[in-house]
C-alpha angles and dihedrals in degrees: 000000000000088000089069098055098082096039097087086062101035099045096056090047091054090045090052091053094047091045089063090053092046095047092117091052102060095176092055091044091053093045091051094051095044090049091049094052091044090054090046090052092051092047090050092053091049091050092049092053091047098049093043090056103035110017134250121349116216133192122186109211114233091006092280110139120231137291089033097042133051110273122205109199131186116189130157095282096049091043092052091050091046092054095049095042094048093051091046094049090050096051094045091051091055088048091051091052090052096047120084104237137041102028096040096046099046121058091198096057095095096048093047090046090054091050088052090051091051092050092050092050091046091053091055097043105039118106100200134062098234093056088046085059091048092049090049090053093048089051095045095046089056090045091054090058095044092047094057099040107139095031096238114165094241091049093050093047093049091041091055090056089052092046096048095048092044091051091050090050090049092050089050090048095053090045090052090050091052091054091043092052091046090054099042109018093232143074097192106118096221091048091046089055088064100038100043088059087065094057123095112274093243092054091047091053091049092054091045094053092043091056090046088058093046096049092035089066091052092045095046097244122166126301091013100060104086093105094059106067091046098045105043103053093054096058126087111279098253091049091048090050092053092047094045096046102037122012097065089046089059086060090048090049090052090050092051094045096046098042097046097041102037105026107024097156105030107133094188093057090045090054092049090050095050094046091046091047094052094048092043092053094051101038093044094054093042087057090050097054091050093061132093097195123086094220094047092049090052092045092056088047088059089057093048095049094049083069091062092056093046089049090059091050093048091056090061093205133121090246093049096045093045090053091047092052093047089047091054091053092047093045095050090054097040098046094044090051092048093050091048087051087049088057090051090050090052091046093051100036101033093233143050094217110108092216088062095046134067150141093029091144085077100037097040111017093162090058089049092056092045088055101042102058099047089042091056089044090054089054091051099246111167136275092021124100095262093061095062099061093038090054089048093050093049091049092048091048093052091047090053093045094242095142097156095056090044090053090049090052092051092049091047091050093053092047090048088058089050092050095051092044086053089058092043093054098037098046105029107029113021124072120250115265097196133042115266113269099209145031115304115215128210113266120224128190092284095049094242145012114322094241090053097047099042097057090045090051090047092056089043089055092045090055090053089049090054088054091047094050096035093127099059091037092052090050088053089051090051091053088049092050090050089054092051094051092045104036097172092113090051093049093046092049092052101038099027092231 
């Protein structure tokens, strides 16, 4: 089983290299990348079953034992994120192949996309902080290229904002690692769990808050989210879907991993997380309801709902963390589906501005259905998948006496419903009030090209499956939360003691 651990990183890197060679043969290039992501998805599912039954699986790169060597670790949390991210990357790639635009016009799209997949997998699997930094940089370097594909002035301008803020966050991250290594003599996460506990409480709190800031930028947490609503809407739809569904969740994953493993009982960091979560939820959704563009409304919704996940982390309880993990899974699926639907809306209507769209429930009823269910799930309407983690978060918040953050989550949920109903009415029921700003494509029975609609429908069905199997999945999330709050099995698996 240990032979499988490195494959989610290695396979996409090999695929990226061969994609460059196969650039003249687009069909072979596409087949290679789809096969790679399919294999990665299967491997991720196998790893999830293994670690859920038998505990973390560890590989020491080069045969050097931790903490000296590079440890690759798959536990329940990383396996869950690997499964969801692999499936999402696969479906979005098929969508990109079917959409006229980014993938068809740029021979390097497939290779850069595979590098992004390798960076995402590396972020979830790595067992030390420095290689988390490296994986972040691999992922972000690929994202810079994908974000500016096409070279339009608006894309480049928005992309520069994203690049500058990401580089500042990366510089802060490597600086924090330098101080952390100076204080402890290690960057291995399991070893840090033991050695940080020996530091003075003030220094521990400083490191905890510093890492909250670093990963808060990457997750889009208040007040570090300003780059997100400007950057995402300007990118091609498949790229936006990947960014919306996945990249911010890598930041959330890093927050959960670092805070639970390195700073499990730091009250100052917990306070910062809860305050940041409450403000992020409210300000993000207020930004959403002020917009008139489908992609911008959804982008501000990303910001708002990051706050729900951080709220679960800030509670530092099994109930809160389990809800946060389930919420991350739900949010990846729901937001990716909604942004893919946003691409269909733009393809059919020639614009993503609601004032230039209208009556699409008649012209594209399939697209209307594909939007409505994940939109209601995002708002937390029962019995859809978004209701389960929201209910869990509210219950955990009441149990912990965090009434202000619970109130913020309820307000954000109601305003989320308002924001998606605004899209539903403006795009699908009301007539357009302005002429269309772009090219309008012919609408078939499906409301778009087959390879755009089928991946969207697949994620739509997966979201319904998460709702249908919410009980067993939530139990898995509770076991994962228990592991995070009692990381002895993780530490023993990595260090052997």
